[in-house]
C-alpha positions as CSV (number, residue, x, y, z in Angstrom):
1,M,-10.1,-6.5,-6.0
2,T,-9.6,-4.9,-9.4
3,I,-5.9,-5.7,-9.2
4,M,-6.6,-9.3,-8.3
5,I,-9.0,-9.7,-11.2
6,M,-6.3,-8.2,-13.6
7,V,-3.7,-10.7,-12.3
8,V,-6.1,-13.6,-12.7
9,E,-6.9,-12.4,-16.3
10,E,-3.2,-12.3,-17.0
11,L,-3.0,-15.9,-15.8
12,A,-5.9,-16.9,-18.0
13,D,-4.3,-15.2,-21.0
14,E,-1.0,-16.9,-20.4
15,L,-2.4,-20.4,-19.8
16,G,-5.3,-20.2,-22.3
17,A,-7.4,-23.3,-22.3
18,D,-4.9,-25.0,-20.0
19,I,-6.2,-23.0,-17.1
20,G,-8.9,-25.7,-16.8
21,F,-6.1,-28.1,-15.7
22,L,-5.1,-25.9,-12.8
23,E,-5.9,-27.8,-9.6
24,S,-8.0,-26.2,-6.9
25,G,-5.5,-27.0,-4.3
26,V,-2.7,-25.3,-6.2
27,L,-4.8,-22.2,-6.7
28,I,-5.9,-22.1,-3.0
29,A,-2.3,-22.5,-1.8
30,S,-1.0,-19.8,-4.1
31,L,-3.7,-17.3,-3.1
32,T,-3.2,-18.2,0.6
33,R,0.5,-17.7,0.3
34,A,0.1,-14.3,-1.4
35,T,-2.4,-13.2,1.2
36,R,-0.1,-14.1,4.0
37,E,2.8,-12.2,2.4
38,L,0.6,-9.1,2.0
39,I,-0.4,-9.3,5.7
40,E,3.3,-9.7,6.7
41,H,4.4,-6.8,4.5
42,F,1.7,-4.6,6.0
43,R,2.5,-5.5,9.6
44,K,6.3,-5.0,9.1
45,R,6.0,-1.9,7.0
46,D,8.4,0.9,7.8
47,I,6.4,3.1,10.1
48,F,9.2,5.7,10.6
49,A,7.4,8.4,8.7
50,E,4.1,7.8,10.5
51,T,5.8,7.8,13.9
52,W,7.8,10.9,13.1
53,L,4.7,12.8,12.0
54,N,2.7,11.7,15.0
55,Q,5.4,12.8,17.4
56,R,5.7,16.2,15.9
57,S,2.0,16.8,15.3
58,E,1.5,18.1,18.8
59,R,4.3,20.7,18.3
60,L,2.7,21.7,15.0
61,A,-0.8,22.2,16.4
62,G,-0.2,25.8,17.4
63,S,2.3,26.7,14.8
64,V,1.9,29.1,11.8
65,P,2.0,27.6,8.3
66,L,5.3,28.2,6.5
67,S,3.5,30.0,3.6
68,T,2.1,32.5,6.1
69,L,5.6,33.1,7.6
70,L,7.0,33.7,4.1
71,R,4.3,36.1,3.1
72,R,4.8,38.1,6.4
73,R,8.6,38.2,5.7
74,Q,8.0,39.4,2.1
75,A,5.5,42.0,3.2
76,G,7.7,43.3,6.1
C-alpha cells in the first residue's frame, strides 16, 4: 500500500490541480488493469528456483552443512 500511495502522490504532483479533472472511470480502469497485470505476473513468475529447491530439500535434510565439512577438512 505504501508503494501505491507513493505512485498516487507522484500522479498528484505531476497533474497538480488538474487531478480534479481525472474521471473516476479512467482511474478505476487504470487501477484494474494494473491489478490484473500484477496478478498475471505473479501467476506466471519463474518458479524454476522454487521448484529446484523443493526437489532437492529432501536430499539436503540429512546432509551436513558445507561450513561444517570445511572446518572438519581444515582440522584434519
